[in-house]
C-alpha positions in Angstrom: -44.8 99.9 -181.2 -42.7 100.1 -178.0 -44.3 100.0 -174.6 -42.7 100.1 -171.2 -44.3 97.8 -168.6 -43.5 96.8 -165.1 -42.0 93.3 -164.6 -44.0 90.8 -162.6 -43.1 90.5 -158.9 -41.5 93.9 -158.8 -43.2 95.1 -155.6 -40.3 94.7 -153.2 -39.6 96.3 -149.9 -38.0 99.7 -150.1 -34.9 100.3 -148.0 -33.4 103.8 -147.7 -30.2 104.8 -146.0 -29.3 108.3 -144.8 -26.8 109.9 -147.2 -23.5 111.0 -145.8 -21.9 114.4 -146.5 -21.6 117.8 -145.1 -24.8 119.9 -144.8 -23.2 123.3 -145.1 -21.9 125.0 -148.2 -18.6 126.8 -148.0 -18.1 129.9 -150.1 -14.9 131.8 -150.6 -14.6 135.5 -150.9 -11.6 136.7 -152.9 -10.9 140.3 -154.0 -9.0 140.8 -157.3 -7.6 143.9 -159.0 -6.4 144.4 -162.6 -2.6 143.9 -162.7 -0.1 145.0 -165.3 0.9 142.3 -167.7 4.6 142.5 -167.7 5.7 138.9 -167.8 2.7 137.0 -166.7 -0.3 135.7 -168.5 -2.7 136.6 -165.7 -4.7 139.8 -165.9 -6.1 139.6 -162.3 -4.1 139.9 -159.1 -5.4 138.8 -155.7 -5.6 141.6 -153.1 -5.8 140.5 -149.5 -6.6 137.1 -148.0 -9.2 134.6 -148.9 -12.2 134.7 -146.6 -14.3 131.6 -146.2 -18.0 132.1 -145.6 -20.2 129.2 -144.4 -23.7 129.4 -145.8 -26.8 127.7 -144.6 -27.7 124.7 -146.8 -30.9 124.7 -148.9 -33.4 122.5 -147.1 -36.8 121.1 -147.6 -39.2 119.6 -145.1 -39.9 115.9 -145.0 -43.4 116.1 -146.5 -42.3 118.1 -149.5 -39.4 115.8 -150.1 -41.7 112.8 -149.9 -44.2 114.3 -152.3 -41.5 115.0 -154.9 -40.0 111.5 -154.6 -43.4 109.8 -154.7 -44.4 111.8 -157.7 -41.3 111.1 -159.7 -41.1 107.4 -159.0 -44.9 106.8 -158.8 -44.8 105.4 -155.3 -47.1 105.6 -152.3 -46.7 108.9 -150.6 -47.3 107.5 -147.1 -44.6 104.9 -147.6 -42.0 107.4 -148.7 -43.0 109.8 -145.9 -42.6 107.0 -143.3 -39.1 106.1 -144.6 -38.0 109.8 -144.5 -39.5 110.2 -141.0 -37.5 107.1 -139.8 -34.3 108.4 -141.4 -34.6 112.0 -140.2 -36.4 111.8 -136.9 -33.9 114.1 -135.2 -34.3 116.9 -137.7 -37.4 118.4 -139.6 -35.5 119.8 -142.6 -33.7 117.6 -145.1 -30.8 119.2 -147.0 -31.6 119.5 -150.7 -28.3 118.0 -151.6 -29.5 114.7 -150.0 -32.5 114.4 -152.3 -30.4 113.3 -155.3 -28.9 110.4 -153.3 -32.3 109.4 -152.0 -33.7 109.4 -155.5 -30.8 107.3 -156.7 -31.5 104.7 -154.0 -35.2 104.6 -154.9 -34.4 104.3 -158.6 -32.0 101.4 -158.0 -34.7 99.5 -156.1 -37.7 100.2 -158.3 -36.3 100.0 -161.8 -38.0 96.8 -162.6 -39.3 97.7 -166.1 -39.0 96.1 -169.5 -39.5 97.4 -173.0 -41.8 95.3 -175.1 -42.0 95.7 -178.9 -45.1 94.8 -180.8 -45.8 94.9 -184.5 -49.2 96.5 -185.1 -50.8 96.3 -188.5 -53.2 99.0 -189.4 -55.6 98.4 -192.3 -56.3 101.4 -194.5 -59.4 101.4 -196.7 -60.3 104.1 -199.3 -64.0 104.5 -199.5 -65.7 106.5 -202.2 -69.0 107.7 -200.7 -71.7 109.0 -202.9 -70.8 112.6 -202.1 -67.6 112.4 -204.1 -67.8 113.5 -207.7 -65.4 112.6 -210.4 -63.8 115.9 -211.5 -61.3 114.4 -214.0 -58.9 117.2 -213.2 -55.3 115.9 -213.3 -56.4 112.5 -211.8 -57.9 113.8 -208.6 -61.2 113.0 -207.0 -62.4 115.9 -205.0 -65.4 117.1 -203.0 -65.9 120.4 -201.2 -66.0 120.0 -197.4 -67.7 122.2 -194.9 -64.4 123.9 -194.1 -64.0 125.0 -197.8 -61.1 122.7 -198.3 -60.6 119.8 -200.6 -60.4 116.1 -199.7 -58.0 114.4 -202.1 -57.6 110.8 -203.2 -54.6 109.8 -205.3 -55.0 108.0 -208.6 -52.4 106.3 -210.7 -51.6 109.3 -212.8 -50.5 112.4 -210.9 -49.1 115.4 -212.9 -47.6 117.4 -210.1 -47.4 120.8 -211.6 -50.9 121.0 -213.0 -52.4 119.6 -209.7 -50.6 122.2 -207.6 -51.8 125.0 -209.9 -55.3 123.7 -210.0 -55.6 123.1 -206.3 -54.3 126.6 -205.6 -57.4 128.1 -207.3 -61.0 127.7 -206.5 -63.7 127.2 -209.1 -64.6 130.9 -208.8 -61.1 131.9 -209.8 -60.0 133.1 -206.3 -56.9 131.7 -204.6 -56.9 129.6 -201.4 -55.3 131.2 -198.4 
């Protein structure tokens, strides 16, 4: 059995740095038309100039970002929120593109886990309570349960075809569903 456990002494101080990059996304608007394929492999032909459109970045507030990061990495919410407040004290909205870099920083500092493998032996005992009756049908001990099913115990001899046929029918001749 494999288990993942935290290493001893893994409670270190978390240090986050503000990710670098541009906040705005740049989109390009290009208009195409279908061109004749005389000597080119291209089906589309650009009509006009390329227009660049600057879009507002997707953002999230500090508290939502702290909740997401604390939940994923199982850290204290107030600690993460304090770090984000110190990093982004000049703005209230954090660009969503920065969350991946912040998550990478947290993961690098908190990945102090080890995998332990244990061998677990499970004892299995077959008990024949008084309620079981010896049916002598193809080497199977059976007893009707409350759910109208059969509990089966395997014996040394097991003729497969006859057991399947006999188990598919009840004593009253009707078939099981």
